[in-house]
C-alpha positions in Angstrom: -4.8 46.0 -48.4 -4.2 48.5 -45.6 -6.9 49.1 -42.9 -7.4 51.9 -40.4 -7.8 49.5 -37.5 -8.6 46.0 -36.5 -9.9 44.3 -33.3 -10.2 40.8 -32.0 -12.7 40.2 -29.1 -13.2 36.9 -27.2 -16.4 36.3 -25.3 -17.6 33.8 -22.7 -21.2 33.9 -21.3 -21.8 37.3 -23.0 -18.8 38.7 -21.3 -15.6 40.0 -23.0 -12.7 38.0 -21.6 -10.0 39.3 -23.9 -9.6 42.0 -26.6 -6.8 43.3 -28.7 -6.8 46.2 -31.2 -4.2 47.5 -33.6 -4.1 50.5 -36.0 -1.4 51.2 -38.6 1.1 52.4 -36.0 -0.1 51.7 -32.5 -2.0 49.4 -30.2 -5.6 50.5 -29.6 -7.6 50.5 -26.4 -11.3 50.5 -26.3 -14.0 49.7 -23.8 -16.6 47.4 -25.4 -20.0 46.4 -24.0 -20.3 42.7 -24.0 -24.0 42.7 -24.8 -23.5 44.9 -27.8 -20.8 42.6 -29.2 -23.0 39.6 -28.6 -25.9 41.4 -30.3 -23.7 41.9 -33.4 -22.7 38.2 -33.4 -26.4 37.1 -33.3 -27.3 39.5 -36.1 -24.5 38.1 -38.2 -25.6 34.5 -37.6 -29.1 35.4 -38.7 -28.0 36.3 -42.2 -28.8 33.6 -44.7 -26.1 34.3 -47.3 -23.1 34.7 -45.1 -22.2 35.7 -41.6 -20.5 38.9 -42.4 -21.8 42.3 -41.3 -20.9 45.0 -43.8 -21.6 48.5 -42.5 -22.4 50.0 -46.0 -24.9 47.2 -46.8 -26.9 47.5 -43.5 -30.1 49.4 -43.3 -30.7 51.6 -40.3 -30.8 49.2 -37.4 -29.5 48.6 -33.9 -26.5 46.6 -35.3 -25.7 49.5 -37.7 -25.8 52.0 -34.8 -23.4 49.8 -32.8 -21.0 49.5 -35.7 -21.1 53.2 -36.2 -20.3 53.8 -32.5 -17.3 51.6 -32.6 -16.3 52.7 -36.1 -16.6 49.2 -37.6 -16.7 48.8 -41.4 -16.8 45.0 -41.5 -17.4 42.4 -38.7 -17.2 38.6 -38.7 -18.1 36.2 -35.8 -15.6 33.6 -34.8 -17.3 30.2 -34.5 -16.0 26.9 -33.2 -18.2 23.8 -33.8 -21.1 26.2 -34.6 -20.7 28.1 -31.3 -19.6 31.8 -31.2 -16.4 32.5 -29.2 -15.7 36.1 -30.3 -15.8 38.7 -33.0 -13.2 39.9 -35.5 -13.8 43.4 -37.0 -12.0 46.0 -39.0 -12.3 49.7 -39.8 -12.3 51.3 -43.2 -9.6 50.8 -45.9 -7.0 53.5 -45.8 -7.4 53.9 -49.6 -11.0 55.0 -49.0 -12.3 52.2 -51.2 -15.1 50.0 -50.2 -14.6 46.4 -49.4 -14.7 44.3 -52.6 -16.1 40.8 -53.0 -12.5 39.5 -53.1 -11.9 41.2 -49.7 -15.0 39.7 -48.2 -14.1 36.3 -49.5 -10.7 36.6 -47.8 -12.4 37.4 -44.5 -14.6 34.3 -44.9 -11.4 32.2 -45.2 -9.5 34.0 -42.5 -12.2 34.0 -39.8 -12.5 30.2 -39.3 -8.7 29.9 -39.2 -8.5 32.6 -36.6 -11.3 30.9 -34.6 -9.4 27.5 -34.6 -6.2 29.2 -33.5 -8.0 31.1 -30.8 -9.7 27.9 -29.6 -6.3 26.1 -29.4 -4.8 29.0 -27.5 -7.7 29.0 -25.0 -7.4 25.2 -24.5 -3.7 25.5 -23.9 -4.3 28.2 -21.4 -7.0 26.2 -19.7 -4.7 23.1 -19.6 -1.9 25.3 -18.2 -4.3 26.7 -15.6 -5.6 23.2 -14.8 -2.0 21.9 -14.3 -1.3 24.8 -12.0 -4.5 24.1 -10.0 -3.7 20.3 -10.1 -0.2 20.9 -8.8 -1.6 23.1 -6.0 -4.1 20.4 -5.1 -1.4 17.7 -5.2 0.8 19.7 -3.0 -2.0 20.3 -0.5 -3.0 16.6 -0.6 0.6 15.5 -0.2 0.9 17.8 2.8 -2.3 16.4 4.3 -1.1 12.8 3.7 2.3 13.5 5.2 0.6 15.0 8.2 -1.8 12.1 8.5 1.0 9.6 8.1 3.0 11.2 10.8 0.0 11.2 13.1 -0.5 7.5 12.3 3.2 6.8 13.0 2.9 8.6 16.4 -0.2 6.7 17.2 1.4 3.4 16.2 4.4 4.2 18.4 2.1 5.0 21.3 0.3 1.7 20.7 3.6 -0.2 20.6 4.7 1.6 23.8 1.4 0.8 25.5 1.5 -2.9 24.5 5.1 -3.2 25.6 4.6 -1.5 29.0 1.2 -3.3 29.6 2.7 -6.7 28.6 5.7 -6.2 31.0 3.4 -5.2 33.8 1.1 -8.2 33.2 3.9 -10.8 32.7 5.5 -10.4 36.2 2.3 -11.0 38.3 1.1 -13.7 35.9 4.4 -15.6 36.3 4.0 -15.4 40.1 0.4 -16.7 39.9 1.5 -19.6 37.7 4.3 -20.5 40.1 2.1 -20.5 43.1 -0.5 -22.6 41.3 2.2 -25.1 40.4 3.3 -25.3 44.0 -0.3 -25.9 45.1 -0.7 -28.7 42.4 2.6 -30.2 43.6 1.1 -30.6 47.1 3.4 -28.0 48.7 0.4 -26.5 50.5 -1.1 -29.8 51.6 -3.1 -32.6 50.1 -5.7 -31.6 47.5 -9.1 -33.1 46.8 -10.0 -34.1 43.3 -12.2 -31.1 42.8 -9.6 -28.7 44.2 -7.0 -30.3 41.9 -9.4 -29.9 38.9 -10.0 -26.2 39.6 -6.3 -25.5 40.2 -5.3 -27.3 37.0 -7.7 -25.2 35.0 -6.4 -22.0 36.6 -2.8 -23.1 35.9 -3.6 -23.8 32.2 -5.3 -20.5 31.8 -2.5 -18.5 33.4 -0.1 -20.4 31.1 -2.0 -19.4 28.0 -2.2 -15.8 29.2 1.6 -15.7 29.8 2.1 -17.1 26.3 -0.2 -14.3 24.9 1.7 -11.6 26.8 5.0 -13.0 25.5 3.8 -13.1 22.0 2.5 -9.5 22.2 5.9 -8.4 23.5 7.7 -10.2 20.7 5.4 -8.6 18.1 5.9 -5.2 19.6 9.7 -5.6 19.5 9.7 -6.9 15.9 7.3 -4.3 14.5 9.0 -1.4 16.2 12.4 -2.5 14.7 14.0 -2.7 18.2 14.7 -6.4 18.2 18.4 -7.4 18.0 19.2 -10.1 15.4 22.6 -11.7 16.2 23.4 -13.1 12.7 26.2 -15.6 12.3 27.2 -19.0 10.8 24.8 -21.7 11.9 24.4 -25.5 11.5 20.6 -25.8 10.8 20.7 -29.6 11.3 22.2 -29.3 14.8 19.7 -26.5 15.6 16.7 -28.7 14.6 18.0 -31.7 16.5 18.4 -29.5 19.7 14.8 -28.5 19.4 13.7 -32.1 18.9 15.5 -33.1 22.1 13.8 -30.3 24.0 10.3 -31.3 22.9 10.8 -35.1 23.0 9.1 -35.6 26.4 6.0 -33.8 25.1 6.1 -35.8 21.8 6.2 -39.1 23.8 3.4 -37.9 26.1 1.2 -37.3 23.1 2.1 -40.7 21.6 3.5 -39.1 18.4 6.7 -39.8 16.6 9.2 -37.4 15.0 12.1 -38.0 12.6 14.6 -36.1 10.5 14.5 -37.5 6.9 17.8 -37.4 5.0 17.0 -40.3 2.6 13.8 -39.6 0.7 13.9 -38.6 -2.9 14.4 -34.8 -3.4 15.6 -34.1 0.1 19.2 -33.2 1.1 21.5 -35.8 2.7 23.0 -34.6 5.9 26.4 -34.0 4.4 24.8 -31.9 1.6 23.4 -29.4 4.0 25.6 -26.3 4.1 25.8 -23.9 7.0 23.3 -21.0 6.9 23.2 -17.4 8.1 21.0 -17.3 11.2 20.4 -16.0 14.7 20.3 -19.5 16.3 18.1 -18.4 19.3 15.5 -16.9 17.1 15.5 -19.7 14.5 15.1 -22.2 17.4 11.9 -20.3 18.3 10.7 -20.7 14.7 11.4 -24.5 14.7 9.8 -24.8 18.1 6.7 -23.0 17.0 6.3 -25.2 13.8 6.8 -28.4 15.7 4.5 -27.1 18.4 1.8 -26.5 15.8 2.2 -30.1 14.5 1.9 -31.4 18.1 -1.3 -29.5 18.7 -3.0 -30.6 15.5 -1.9 -34.2 15.1 -3.7 -37.1 16.8 -2.0 -39.9 18.8 -0.1 -42.2 16.5 0.6 -39.4 14.0 4.0 -38.5 12.7 6.1 -35.4 12.3 8.9 -35.4 9.6 11.6 -32.7 9.2 13.3 -32.6 5.8 15.8 -30.2 4.2 15.8 -29.1 0.6 17.6 -26.4 -1.5 16.1 -23.5 -3.3 18.8 -21.5 -5.2 21.2 -20.2 -2.6 19.0 -21.0 0.3 18.5 -24.1 2.6 14.8 -24.8 3.1 13.6 -26.5 6.4 10.3 -28.4 6.0 8.2 -29.5 8.9 5.5 -32.0 7.7 2.9 -33.7 9.8 0.0 -36.2 9.4 -2.4 -34.0 11.3 -5.8 -32.5 10.5 -4.7 -30.4 7.5 -5.8 -27.0 6.3 -8.8 -26.1 4.1 -7.7 -24.1 1.0 -9.9 -21.2 1.9 -8.1 -20.8 5.2 -4.6 -20.6 3.8 -4.5 -16.8 3.3 -5.1 -16.3 7.1 -2.3 -18.6 8.3 0.4 -15.9 8.7 -1.9 -13.1 9.9 -2.1 -11.8 13.5 -4.5 -13.9 15.6 -4.9 -16.2 12.6 -6.7 -19.0 14.4 -8.6 -21.1 11.9 -11.9 -22.4 13.0 -13.3 -25.6 11.6 -10.0 -26.6 9.9 -6.5 -26.7 11.3 -7.6 -25.7 14.8 -10.1 -28.4 15.4 -7.9 -30.6 17.6 -8.9 -30.4 21.2 -5.2 -30.0 22.2 -5.1 -26.9 20.1 -4.7 -23.8 22.1 -2.8 -20.7 21.3 -2.8 -17.0 20.5 -2.8 -17.2 16.8 0.4 -15.1 16.8 3.0 -17.9 16.5 3.1 -18.2 12.7 3.0 -14.4 12.3 6.0 -14.0 14.7 7.9 -16.9 13.0 7.3 -15.4 9.5 8.5 -12.0 10.7 11.7 -13.6 12.1 12.4 -15.5 8.9 11.9 -12.3 6.9 14.5 -10.6 9.1 16.9 -13.3 7.8 16.1 -12.5 4.1 14.1 -15.8 4.1 10.6 -16.9 3.2 8.0 -18.9 5.1 5.3 -20.9 3.4 2.5 -23.3 4.4 0.7 -25.9 2.4 -1.8 -28.7 2.8 -3.7 -31.0 0.5 -6.8 -30.5 2.5 -8.7 -31.5 5.6 -7.3 -34.8 7.1 -4.2 -34.8 4.9 -1.7 -33.1 7.1 0.2 -29.9 6.5 3.7 -28.8 5.7 5.4 -25.6 6.8 8.7 -24.5 5.5 11.2 -21.7 5.8 14.3 -20.8 4.0 17.6 -19.3 5.2 20.5 -18.1 3.0 23.6 -20.3 2.7 26.5 -18.8 4.7 29.2 -16.7 3.1 31.3 -14.0 4.8 30.4 -11.4 2.2 26.6 -12.1 2.5 26.8 -12.1 6.3 28.4 -8.6 6.2 25.8 -7.3 3.8 22.9 -8.6 5.9 24.3 -7.1 9.1 24.7 -3.8 7.3 21.2 -3.9 6.0 19.7 -4.8 9.4 22.0 -2.1 11.0 22.5 -4.5 13.9 25.2 -2.4 15.4 22.7 0.3 16.4 20.1 -2.0 18.0 19.9 -2.8 21.7 21.6 -6.2 22.0 19.6 -6.9 25.2 16.3 -7.0 23.2 15.5 -10.4 21.8 12.7 -12.9 21.4 11.0 -14.1 24.6 11.3 -17.9 24.7 8.0 -19.9 24.6 7.2 -23.4 25.6 5.0 -26.0 24.0 
C-alpha cells in the first residue's frame, strides 16, 4: 500500500512539541494548529466503534473541515494508558482506491505500537535531559561545597592561629604571676597571716589551672594543624613508664596511694616478653603522665594504680588501671572528646580539676603513632582502665611510619608542652 503522505504529531498540553511528515520522495513541512489537532483527537475518542477518523465516512463537520484543510484521509490518535500523546494521519492512497477494512485494521494494530515506541523515546529523552540537568546541578553543588570547604579551612586556620598566638601571649604573664605567688607563699616577701596564705594559695592554684589550660590549647592547636614534630624511634616502653612513675612518686605518696607495675598476673606480659616499640619517648611520657594523673585525681586515699602490659597482634598495649570512682556507661562516649569533663561520674573526686583536654590530646598523640587508645570501666565505684597500643619496633615499619608522617618537613622545634600533675 502506497500513500501520498503521512504525518506524526506529538502534543503536550494542547501544544505540538514535535512533528514529522513524509511523502513518497521527500520530507514534508507543515504548520499545524495545536488546538485543531487536539480537536481531531477528541472527536476520534468520542467514536464508539473505533477511534479512527476516516474522511470519506465523516458528515459535514468541523473535524471534516480540518481534515480537508490538511489533506487528511485517515487519522488515528496515539494513546498511552488511555491518555492522548499525539496523532498519526495519512493522505490518500496513490492507487486512488479508498481505504479498505483490512487497511483500517492494520492502522488499529500499528497505532498502539507507534504510541508505545513514542512514549519510550520521550522517556529516554526526558531521562537524558534529567541527567544533563542533574550533572549541571551536581557540578554547581560540588563547586559550592568546595568553595564552602575552602572557607571553612581558612576559618579553621585563622582559629588555630588565634588560639596559638593568644595562648602564647597568655602563657608568659601567667607563668610570671604563678612564680611571684609561689615566692609570696614561700615567705620571700615576709611573714603571711593565715588568711593571706589562704587567699594566695587559691590564687596560685587558679593560675596553675589556667597555665595548664593554655598549655593544652597550644598542644591541641599544634596537633590539629599538623605542625607538631613526632620524633619516632626505638623505645623501651617499660623504662619509659618507670621513669614517669619516679617523677610522680612524691605526689602518689602525698595522696596516700600506691602504684605498681604488674608483670606476673595471668594474661599480662612478663618484663622479658615486652619488645621495644616505635615511639616518640617525650610524647608517650606525656600520655602515661596524663593517664596516671587521671587515676591520682579520681582515686581516694588507700587506692591503688596498676600498670600492666599485654600484646595485641603486632602491638604492645600499656594498661593503666585504678581502684577509683569509675565511669558510668553513658559517659564513656565523651571520654576522648574536647573538654570531656564528666559530671556526676568520673569527675566527682574533690581532687579532680582539669581542662577536659588531656585524654583528647593523649588519644591524638597515640593515633599519630598508628596506635589506639581505649577506656573501660565496670561502673561507678569499680575503678577504670585506660590503655594505649604502640607498634612493635622494626626498621622497615619505622621507615614507613616516618614517611607517612612526613616528619622531615615538620618543624622539629614544635613539640608537646610538658604538663605537671
